[in-house]
C-alpha positions as a printed Julia matrix, in Angstrom:
123×3 Matrix{Float64}:
 -13.17  10.08  -29.23
 -10.29  10.32  -31.79
  -6.94   9.81  -30.74
  -5.33  13.52  -29.31
  -2.19  14.69  -28.25
  -3.08  13.77  -24.46
  -3.95  10.22  -25.1
  -0.41  10.0   -26.96
   1.37  11.43  -23.85
  -1.17   9.23  -21.35
   0.6    6.29  -23.51
   3.94   7.2   -23.39
   3.91   7.6   -19.38
   1.83   4.38  -18.98
   5.08   2.81  -21.06
   7.8    4.5   -19.26
   6.07   3.72  -15.69
   4.58   0.43  -15.9
   1.94  -0.3   -12.68
   1.25   3.36  -12.33
  -1.81   5.28  -11.64
  -4.16   7.89  -12.8
  -2.53  10.46  -10.2
   1.4    9.4   -11.39
   0.56  10.92  -14.6
  -1.5   13.93  -13.34
   1.71  15.01  -11.26
   4.16  13.72  -14.03
   1.73  15.44  -17.04
   0.9   18.78  -15.12
   3.01  19.3   -12.34
   0.04  20.94  -10.61
   1.12  23.38   -7.93
  -1.59  22.38   -5.2
  -4.01  19.81   -4.18
  -7.0   21.05   -5.92
  -5.4   21.57   -9.03
  -4.42  17.91   -8.97
  -8.05  16.62   -8.3
  -8.92  18.52  -11.21
  -6.33  16.85  -13.34
  -6.6   13.62  -11.69
 -10.6   13.63  -12.71
  -9.9   15.22  -16.14
  -7.32  12.15  -17.08
  -9.6    9.52  -15.7
 -11.77   9.93  -18.24
  -8.91   9.74  -20.86
  -7.75   6.76  -19.02
 -11.31   5.05  -19.41
 -11.51   5.76  -22.85
  -7.92   4.24  -23.45
  -8.88   1.38  -21.46
 -12.18   0.81  -23.47
 -10.24   0.76  -26.39
  -8.11  -2.13  -25.39
  -5.07   0.44  -25.11
  -4.13   0.07  -21.79
  -4.61  -2.82  -19.61
  -5.37  -2.29  -15.63
  -5.54  -4.47  -12.59
  -6.63  -3.24   -8.83
  -3.87  -3.3    -6.03
  -5.57  -2.38   -3.29
  -7.77   0.59   -3.36
  -5.46   1.63   -6.76
  -5.89   0.91   -9.84
  -2.55   0.48  -11.82
  -2.47   0.54  -15.39
   0.0   -0.7   -18.5
   0.19  -0.71  -21.69
  -1.18  -3.4   -23.98
   1.53  -4.69  -25.67
  -0.61  -6.14  -28.23
  -1.93  -3.24  -29.19
   0.3   -0.58  -28.86
   3.51  -0.35  -30.32
   6.85   1.77  -30.23
   9.79   1.88  -32.23
  11.73   4.55  -34.37
  10.73   5.22  -37.44
   8.65   1.85  -37.92
   8.87   2.13  -41.8
   9.12  -1.78  -41.74
   6.1   -2.59  -39.32
   4.66  -5.97  -40.11
   0.7   -6.16  -38.72
  -1.74  -8.83  -40.04
   0.4   -9.71  -43.21
   0.6   -6.31  -44.61
   3.65  -4.08  -44.29
   3.55  -0.56  -43.17
   6.09   2.5   -44.79
   5.62   5.61  -43.72
   8.38   7.63  -45.82
   7.18  10.85  -43.75
   8.17   9.05  -40.51
  11.09   7.5   -41.32
  13.32   8.96  -38.56
  10.96  10.1   -36.26
  10.16   7.95  -32.97
   6.33   6.68  -33.4
   3.81   4.93  -31.99
   1.55   2.69  -33.39
  -1.85   1.84  -32.49
  -4.44  -1.44  -33.17
  -7.55  -0.26  -33.02
 -11.03  -1.59  -34.23
  -9.51  -3.21  -37.45
  -7.36  -0.22  -38.07
  -3.84   1.28  -37.79
  -2.66   4.56  -36.36
   0.41   5.42  -36.82
   1.6    8.79  -34.72
   4.97  10.82  -34.41
   6.12  11.24  -30.67
   9.21  13.5   -31.25
   6.91  16.6   -31.52
   4.95  15.53  -28.44
   7.82  15.63  -26.5
   8.18  18.77  -26.7
   5.16  19.56  -25.52
   4.99  17.6   -22.85
């Protein structure tokens, strides 16, 4: 499954709210009107969280009956522009994103860089 805007929103939320739950994200990202909508959003997000965890972008730990999530700092990097990012001895320069706040994802031998500026307007 490719990384989409919702996945980026989840990663941004977890970075801003370490040791948060899926339900915390559902409340913050979707502002559900009632318990039924919260349950639907929560269920949908659990699948996305699992995918991000399998890709090693999220880390999890159990706390009682809750699962708390945090960013894997070795795989998810946030920064302004990221035009001088160096990973594995390779220097990354992305002129189109020079002034954007970005997220770099290191996955399965590849690096993806996404702008979070447009995402902020949506979420």
